[in-house]
Steps between C-alpha positions, in 0.01 A plus 500: 500500500696728729821380355391581138386838604844568677681369196291730267572793720876428517516466118332842458751659712786329347400556134695791349293808407615465146297174473197708623346814365782759523232769526417827317680816584444608863509143630753363758798309357800306633775746619250769603519624846196512737531777738296449827449798731269384802405765756677428842633176374868542399564122521249436231612783281771483238577432147451148349602373174270290276653167432539361157194272578284807540484465877606760749586398867376743755496490884215314671337395159798306350500459129221689319443441125522848362621445129249617249294692739436864479654729771143568633417133511818417690420768751151355562651151551765622741262722692255190537792272613616750762145560619532163688781638711433878505230712660523762220561506121749792479707310249687683220608260215712629223643307212840618382668397164868526496612632164814668355491855376783554252600747228476879506395526881703659769519192737474185304444191712258241636195637679181363672196631319151534619242400248315825573791716380505642152780443253606865574511420869731214445733722296493755774606235756805446276591864548308630207592504137810652344474819284560285192237232586236393259217465745257441215690180408539305829567140419404184679761239488469137630774233479704722276215552260312828432126439519270662254320709762424881490552643849384852603584691817141504614458126512465308821753225530224261586335574172817411296674173429775605733602220739784382735829489334407735205699798389377842417746660253493863429690580174699808427398751228701476184803739450307720258219525761737586778694763281227676307695835538806350330290328228318826420830699501662254272197486264481880488883527422473241235202671337678824501803342346297349225327814419830689486640226258197498265456869488847566370 
């Protein structure tokens, strides 16, 4: 019986998360980083990456199945686990999702993103948007494909489909939008020319 139980547990840990429920927005996925900050315990603190199986290996506890859990549920599990070794529960657990921010931002790059941050906060981490950015048209790109998702600056990352490896792409405004003064001048001059031609 013990052998069967051991094999079943090993199979659960070894099964890729893709074969399990990948989870809704706001759940832990492979590639996410679990940041542990434990009061007066620097050896137990650190950043730990979630494996493709959904497990994250942390000091003292070893592999912990985190895939598909909410950030809050994972914190409860870790606090309970460390409760066997610590006399306090001063444990801060933050799940970071590493995503690329590209397009019309001042410092494009790969950034660790906290699920409690808003989309606007993520763009601010990338140096903020350029003057010609279309902040109302932020795109979510996954595996080279644009997803049909409407993102607003006020949305929390945890409430969106954003996950590890995704790209946030901020498009530029079109030439006409960026040069309204020139467009107005050209249209005004053209209208004046047409009036002069047809009134002769």
